[in-house]
C-alpha positions as CSV (number, residue, x, y, z in Angstrom):
1,M,109.5,-86.4,126.4
2,M,107.7,-86.1,130.1
3,F,105.9,-83.5,128.1
4,Y,104.3,-86.1,125.1
5,T,103.7,-88.6,128.2
6,G,101.4,-86.1,129.9
7,F,100.2,-85.1,126.4
8,G,99.1,-88.9,125.7
9,L,98.0,-88.9,129.1
10,Q,95.7,-86.1,128.6
11,L,94.4,-87.6,125.8
12,I,93.4,-90.9,127.4
13,G,91.8,-88.7,130.2
14,L,89.6,-86.8,128.0
15,T,88.6,-89.8,125.6
16,A,87.5,-91.5,129.7
17,V,85.6,-88.5,130.0
18,T,83.8,-88.3,126.9
19,L,82.8,-91.9,126.6
20,C,81.5,-91.9,130.1
21,L,79.4,-88.7,128.7
22,F,77.9,-90.6,125.9
23,S,77.5,-93.7,127.5
24,G,74.9,-91.9,129.8
25,V,73.5,-89.9,127.6
26,N,72.5,-93.6,125.9
27,K,71.0,-95.2,128.6
28,G,69.6,-92.0,130.2
29,Q,71.2,-92.2,133.3
30,Y,74.7,-92.5,135.0
31,G,75.6,-95.6,136.5
32,Q,78.5,-96.4,139.0
33,L,80.4,-97.5,136.1
34,E,80.6,-93.9,134.6
35,F,80.6,-92.5,137.6
36,L,84.5,-94.2,137.8
37,Q,84.6,-93.7,134.2
38,L,84.6,-89.3,135.1
39,V,86.5,-89.7,138.1
40,G,89.1,-91.7,136.7
41,G,89.8,-90.1,133.2
42,S,89.5,-86.8,135.3
43,L,92.5,-87.9,137.3
44,I,94.2,-89.3,134.6
45,F,93.7,-85.8,132.6
46,Y,95.3,-84.0,135.2
47,V,97.9,-85.9,136.2
48,G,99.0,-85.2,132.7
49,H,98.7,-81.8,133.0
50,F,100.8,-81.8,135.5
51,F,103.8,-83.9,133.9
52,R,103.3,-81.4,130.8
53,S,103.9,-78.5,133.1
54,K,106.7,-79.6,134.8
55,A,108.1,-80.5,131.1
56,Q,107.8,-77.5,130.0
57,G,109.5,-75.6,132.9
């Protein structure tokens, strides 16, 4: 169960970082919202990685 939770968190984090990238490219600059998406998405991704690694042993 922790494996799938970690995998889901990794997908959510990757999606947030990807949205941040495309939003910044479309605007031509990165604002505070994009920065928060980048940091939050990265944090969620690594928490998911932690859960997956604990589930695998």
